[in-house]
C-alpha positions in Angstrom: 0.2 38.5 15.8 2.1 35.2 15.5 -1.1 33.2 16.2 -2.9 35.3 13.5 -0.2 34.5 10.9 -0.3 30.8 11.8 -4.1 30.8 11.5 -4.0 32.6 8.2 -1.2 30.3 6.9 -3.1 27.2 8.0 -6.3 28.5 6.4 -4.5 29.2 3.1 -1.5 26.9 3.0 -1.0 27.7 -0.7 -0.3 31.4 0.1 3.4 30.9 0.4 3.6 29.2 -3.0 1.5 31.9 -4.5 3.7 34.7 -3.1 6.8 32.9 -4.2 5.4 32.4 -7.7 4.6 36.1 -8.0 8.0 37.1 -6.8 9.7 34.8 -9.3 7.5 36.0 -12.1 8.7 39.5 -11.5 12.3 38.3 -11.2 12.0 36.4 -14.5 10.5 39.5 -16.2 13.5 41.5 -15.0 16.0 38.9 -16.1 14.1 38.2 -19.4 12.0 41.2 -20.5 10.0 39.1 -23.0 9.2 36.4 -20.4 5.6 37.4 -19.9 4.9 38.8 -23.4 1.7 37.6 -25.1 3.6 35.5 -27.6 5.3 33.5 -24.9 2.2 32.7 -22.8 1.3 29.5 -24.7 4.8 28.0 -24.9 5.4 28.9 -21.3 2.2 27.3 -20.1 3.0 24.2 -22.2 6.3 23.9 -20.4 4.7 24.4 -17.0 1.9 21.9 -17.6 3.9 18.7 -16.9 5.3 20.3 -13.8 1.8 21.2 -12.6 0.2 17.9 -13.4 3.1 15.9 -11.8 2.5 17.9 -8.6 -1.3 17.5 -8.7 -1.0 13.8 -9.5 0.8 12.9 -6.3 -1.4 15.0 -4.0 -4.4 12.7 -3.4 -2.1 10.0 -2.1 -0.7 12.5 0.4 -4.2 13.6 1.4 -5.2 10.0 2.1 -2.8 9.9 5.1 -1.3 6.7 6.5 2.0 7.6 5.1 0.5 7.9 1.6 2.9 8.8 -1.2 3.0 8.0 -4.9 6.5 7.7 -6.3 5.2 6.2 -9.6 3.6 9.3 -11.0 6.6 10.4 -13.1 7.2 7.0 -14.9 3.4 6.7 -15.4 3.5 10.0 -17.2 6.3 8.6 -19.2 4.4 5.4 -20.0 1.3 7.3 -21.2 3.5 9.5 -23.3 5.2 6.5 -24.9 2.0 4.6 -25.5 0.4 7.7 -27.1 3.3 8.3 -29.4 4.3 4.8 -30.4 1.0 2.8 -30.2 -1.9 5.2 -30.7 -1.0 8.2 -32.8 -1.0 7.3 -36.5 -3.5 4.5 -35.9 -7.4 4.7 -35.9 -7.3 4.6 -32.1 -5.1 7.7 -32.2 -8.0 10.2 -32.4 -8.4 12.2 -29.2 -11.8 10.7 -28.6 -10.3 7.2 -28.4 -6.8 7.9 -27.3 -7.6 9.9 -24.2 -10.0 7.3 -22.7 -7.4 4.6 -23.4 -4.7 6.6 -21.6 -6.9 7.4 -18.7 -7.7 3.7 -18.4 -4.0 2.9 -18.3 -3.4 5.6 -15.6 -6.5 4.5 -13.6 -5.4 0.8 -13.8 -1.9 1.5 -12.5 -3.4 3.7 -9.7 -5.9 1.0 -8.8 -3.0 -1.6 -8.6 -1.2 0.8 -6.1 -4.4 1.4 -4.2 -5.3 -2.2 -3.8 -1.7 -3.1 -2.7 -1.7 -0.3 -0.1 -5.3 -0.1 1.1 -6.3 -3.8 1.1 -3.0 -5.8 1.2 -1.4 -3.3 3.6 1.8 -2.9 1.8 3.7 0.3 2.8 2.9 3.1 0.3 6.6 4.0 -0.2 7.6 0.4 -1.0 4.6 -0.2 -3.2 4.9 2.9 -5.3 8.7 2.6 -5.5 8.3 -0.9 -6.8 5.8 0.4 -9.4 8.3 3.2 -10.2 10.9 0.6 -11.1 8.5 -1.6 -13.0 7.2 1.3 -15.1 10.7 2.6 -15.7 11.7 -0.8 -17.1 8.5 -1.0 -19.3 9.2 2.5 -20.6 12.8 1.6 -21.5 11.7 -1.6 -23.1 9.1 0.1 -25.3 11.4 2.9 -26.3 15.1 2.1 -25.9 15.8 5.1 -28.1 13.8 8.3 -28.4 11.1 8.4 -31.1 10.2 11.7 -32.7 6.5 12.6 -33.3 5.8 14.3 -36.7 2.6 16.2 -36.4 -0.5 15.2 -34.3 -3.4 16.7 -32.4 -1.2 16.8 -29.3 0.8 19.6 -31.0 -2.1 22.0 -30.5 -2.0 21.4 -26.7 1.5 22.8 -26.8 0.4 25.8 -28.8 -3.0 27.5 -28.7 -6.7 27.1 -29.8 -7.2 30.6 -31.0 -6.6 32.9 -28.0 -6.7 30.0 -25.5 -3.3 28.3 -24.8 -3.7 24.6 -25.3 -2.0 23.9 -21.9 -5.0 25.5 -20.2 -7.0 22.4 -21.2 -4.5 19.9 -19.8 -4.0 21.9 -16.5 -7.7 22.6 -16.0 -8.8 19.0 -16.7 -7.8 17.7 -13.3 -9.0 20.8 -11.6 -12.4 20.2 -13.1 -12.3 16.6 -12.0 -11.5 17.8 -8.4 -14.4 20.3 -8.5 -16.7 17.5 -9.6 -15.4 15.2 -6.8 -15.9 18.0 -4.3 -19.6 17.8 -5.2 -19.6 14.2 -4.0 -18.7 12.8 -0.7 -15.3 11.6 -1.9 -13.1 14.6 -1.2 -14.6 15.2 2.3 -14.1 11.5 3.0 -10.6 11.6 1.7 -9.7 14.5 4.0 -11.4 12.8 6.9 -9.4 9.6 6.4 -6.2 11.5 6.0 -6.8 13.5 9.1 -7.8 10.6 11.4 -8.6 7.3 9.8 -10.0 5.7 13.0 -12.4 8.5 13.5 -13.5 8.4 9.8 -14.0 4.6 10.1 -16.2 5.2 13.2 -18.2 7.7 11.2 -19.0 5.0 8.6 -16.4 5.9 6.0 -15.0 3.0 4.0 -11.3 3.9 4.7 -9.8 1.2 2.5 -11.9 2.2 -0.5 -11.3 5.9 -0.1 -7.5 5.3 0.1 -7.5 3.0 -2.9 -9.5 5.5 -4.8 -7.0 8.3 -4.0 -4.3 6.3 -6.0 -6.8 5.9 -8.9 -7.2 9.7 -9.0 -3.4 9.9 -8.9 -3.2 7.7 -12.0 -5.8 9.6 -13.9 -4.1 12.9 -13.4 -0.7 11.3 -14.3 -2.2 10.1 -17.6 -3.2 13.7 -18.4 0.4 14.7 -17.5 1.6 12.2 -20.1 -0.5 13.9 -22.7 0.9 17.3 -21.7 4.4 15.9 -21.8 3.7 14.7 -25.4 2.5 18.1 -26.4 5.7 19.6 -24.9 8.5 17.3 -26.2 6.7 15.9 -29.3 8.5 12.6 -28.9 8.6 9.5 -26.8 11.6 9.2 -24.5 12.1 6.8 -21.7 14.3 9.2 -19.8 12.4 12.5 -20.0 10.1 11.6 -17.1 13.0 11.6 -14.7 12.9 15.4 -14.6 9.5 15.3 -12.8 10.2 12.8 -10.0 11.4 15.4 -7.5 9.2 18.1 -8.9 6.0 16.2 -8.1 6.9 15.9 -4.4 8.3 19.4 -4.1 5.3 21.0 -5.8 2.9 19.3 -3.5 4.9 20.2 -0.4 5.5 23.8 -1.5 1.8 24.2 -2.3 0.9 23.6 1.3 -0.2 20.0 1.1 0.0 18.4 4.5 2.2 15.4 3.8 0.7 13.6 6.8 -2.7 13.8 5.2 -6.0 15.5 5.8 -5.4 19.0 4.4 -4.8 20.3 0.9 -6.2 20.6 -2.6 -5.0 20.7 -6.2 -4.6 24.4 -6.3 -1.6 24.4 -3.9 0.5 21.9 -6.0 -0.4 23.9 -9.1 1.0 27.1 -7.5 4.0 25.1 -6.1 4.8 23.8 -9.5 4.5 27.3 -11.0 7.0 28.5 -8.4 9.4 25.7 -9.1 9.1 26.1 -12.8 9.8 29.8 -12.6 12.8 29.2 -10.2 14.2 26.8 -12.8 13.6 29.4 -15.6 15.2 32.2 -13.6 18.3 30.1 -12.8 18.6 29.0 -16.4 18.4 32.7 -17.5 21.2 33.7 -15.2 23.2 30.7 -16.4 22.9 28.6 -13.2 24.3 25.1 -13.5 22.1 22.0 -13.7 23.6 20.9 -10.4 22.6 24.1 -8.7 19.0 23.8 -10.1 18.7 20.3 -8.6 20.1 21.8 -5.3 17.5 24.5 -5.4 14.7 21.9 -5.9 15.9 20.1 -2.8 16.1 23.3 -0.8 12.6 24.2 -1.9 11.3 20.8 -0.8 13.0 21.0 2.6 11.8 24.6 3.3 8.2 23.7 2.3 8.1 20.6 4.5 9.7 22.6 7.4 7.2 25.4 7.1 4.3 23.0 6.7 5.2 21.0 9.7 5.6 24.2 11.8 2.2 25.6 10.7 0.2 22.4 11.2 1.9 21.5 14.5 1.3 25.1 15.8 -2.3 25.0 14.6 -2.9 21.6 16.3 -1.4 22.9 19.5 -3.7 25.9 19.3 
């Protein structure tokens, strides 16, 4: 029986996050009877979107193995939010058809910098992305020393709805669509192979360095979408707001069943993990839990997720 549970958990590592999210959804509905009402779906998803995108953005780095981690995701979301609000919106380049490619280019460029430093220059991932974290944090604060309010823009619709479709569905599904497209190429399979055992992947002809560097580019692209979702939510540019997503990104990936050592996972797991964390925060806020306890709960969720994941994957490997 135990071996069956381990096999099922290893086959569907996102199942724990999914079950926890459902449980917390029910708990929220009990604590707040209007939580899941139709009128609340769009604003709730808009609040969830940055959580989900932060978790998804750091996942390819984990999947690449070799100690891969991307600590720069949150300030990169902040940077794209700031650039969008202060440099693009209100100018000819502020239309979505121009602004979105520009923001994706910024995210991809930051990810490429991290990837080259890690994959080709052999800098430790945690040191590289922590350095990028501090650099981007400084740039964010330099660009916006004080919050700047946004008065009406196309990003507002992403926080509301397009007819019956919540706008946040577009920002959340964008990276999922990208992942589906990448799955139709050799990239995702190569990424998982490199994360699982890079020497074996190299022997099979996989360009390990290119795949690892590309993982950080994907991180940057998703983080840029996260910046757009953040803009739709807060409708301002604030150099401090991204700090709320630093721990969330890591916890969502771990809670969603991503193997932090690499080689196993997808973007669905972090999405479910982020949903669980978001609803945990919402529930604690509804019952008047303190901000300190909410941070404590984040840490506990991360610890439990890592512990469960290590037990599942080590047991599966032993089997």
